[in-house]
Steps between C-alpha positions, in 0.01 A plus 500: 500500500781752474751459221796279586857587418677263265856568616680170556174314440684183413678509835178572686279238340507174689848543648592583856827534684633567845834629620761281660625794704520441871237693691485544875145633477201272501142581416214485257393734223156537346500603134194609303502500123299575189436245222787455258503406131768232507470442125262632232147416615618322816405691816618391843250624759624731771473432872701499822825307533676426830878499497730380779825685561776290647853378448411385149360838401133517398300181463135478403255356753216309335308611193383849411180580693184639340351592839528871407382447142712494186590873489612585856679835525556583870545315830492606865610291798383579855633346818703234325224283359192709413525562127302720260527521124312645206422365156540786253315326217563814297307426179232265626257682729506503881809428702523310828628559854605179679614410850701189583722349764864423429586150614839430657628365167392816318196353327174695516169395658191686380303696763260731312460738208288774348465651155637847426451744214731433206875508517606523867878551521570578866387425857542738794383437856384763748342522844676454833501123456480485121122454497454651155661451160508721192532356153617744232309403187711603201272381221175632649631837628397454863590379843307258719499484880459155658426387853757224564442444872385150407737383223248231406237765425660786308229765480501787252389816683564786259600574141645836405523568124751747356408722203707549183754780489333841517647624172437180303212255540697249292770468769359248745599482865747221581552473878804282561550490876366619836746608770399572860695778674690446828217644712250253356272796432548544127545297183644616166432332167744562212301528176725394215291646220321805645828622657378569853529364850148439623491573875250366754453564869445185707249518781689279742189416700252427221778386264348692210666713231426863414654641183715814526639721221742305284865596452568562127807416295600623155334317211692188405667452840338164572514468882507124557600416858595691815654457844463703820782555750460630856833652604512677834225761500483507120319284248613458140333343198689357203325428170640309203379633164465219249487720190758762599728234652559722801465524878307789650557587865252686721478625855162423655302755701192421707199711588165416649395202288734614222828395343699722265821438308789740433730384222868496595662338197446311174794282394571218256456149637875441460597833656666620179439800277457275197174475309322169557545233234230488234221268613623470857272540800503522877361201690533438875608720792577368849658635817735266686389347832740728693359810321847607384480417129260524210520261205320520166485276194490607138387300200624472143827688543724189518816707539655245737594133475426208731692174502290196582636319804369173357675488163691824450264632233534876445158666516419865421360643821294791621602669823411521863602854595567568867514838673585596856240721673596810694288457817467877551429629149373185329744561213637200309863420413569232240686204649491224239353375174500121530387241243146380567588162351312551174256730328164650598536479881135580569535438873758430770486465877730478802493235767424613856849615595589630153791260450342348188313642204283291266425623148231394251638556149212456257716519190654157560245368753790499744498533880831607654610533862798718587693562817477857631712695750256660745758759611611628158185410303715332236353202314751219461527156349213278391423213736213351304328518164215316335337528158129417497266411216275798567559877490603591855366831633519498882714331764490508880686320779324265738718486814 
């Protein structure tokens, strides 16, 4: 498994809390997590935890589920109740791709699964009706394409391996995500280690992938995740660089079965001119549901402070940095740096209308839910928090 972070381990191990703040929003959250060493030699297995958001904040529903394995690292929800997840299983051979149904109480019912090459860390769907899925296999330097038309029979159709970096055979490819463009005709794969965006054309009839020339970055950039935006007659792509702790913005151009990127800017994840803190890294990048704002998370900067709504504890916090998007130029303007609610916010997500944001802070095994103004993009007060016994890495709303 991946190394856990020991920050506030005593708080995280065996203790959970929920806010008493009033909350007008209701809903469920699904949280995946890695194993956690609660005390020397004592490992709590990872899994998927369902949390209920209500007037009492966040409350856990049932026990942690092992339906996705004990190292789940990504989740995807389709149509309200069709659920997919992957078991990263980083150090122990093949991974797994699982489908399930989400019951009305948020518990999971197994539907089917398939093995994957080692270390899958992301799921992307493509096809007009989401008939195919891509798993980005971090540990085994490849992607897999699955037929998911029958969720009970997930069928691996294709595996595409990625070579080491051209100037160093010791630098192994580490694909971290696959992102389908707004036309549905292309997919880009940020490669964290080789410092490229792998680009594939999607045959939208046969639903097959054809590799195109990759887009290179400078050595040590570490492209981790990306997000497309269709704005009027223009398309933009935003990439968060884990190692450089920056956001790179591109305008997208299309040709016959081709996609090219023209870099427009490269800015710090907090919008400042300051050098990133030693040991910090970029994590997640997401565009708001109304396409007006872009938010990113950074890890291991802890320049902010979060006050627990449960007991008033002051917690060093990493940031969620929000930018407004110019719809004509794609340029970003920094709007806010808000506390993520703890350290190492590996992932965050918005609810459907963007009025809430949920954050998975792996440093304290803490899940936080904050109010968010959809007009200004500003993240406000916490309306729920929960500390789990496992290292949280991914959180999504089930509405």
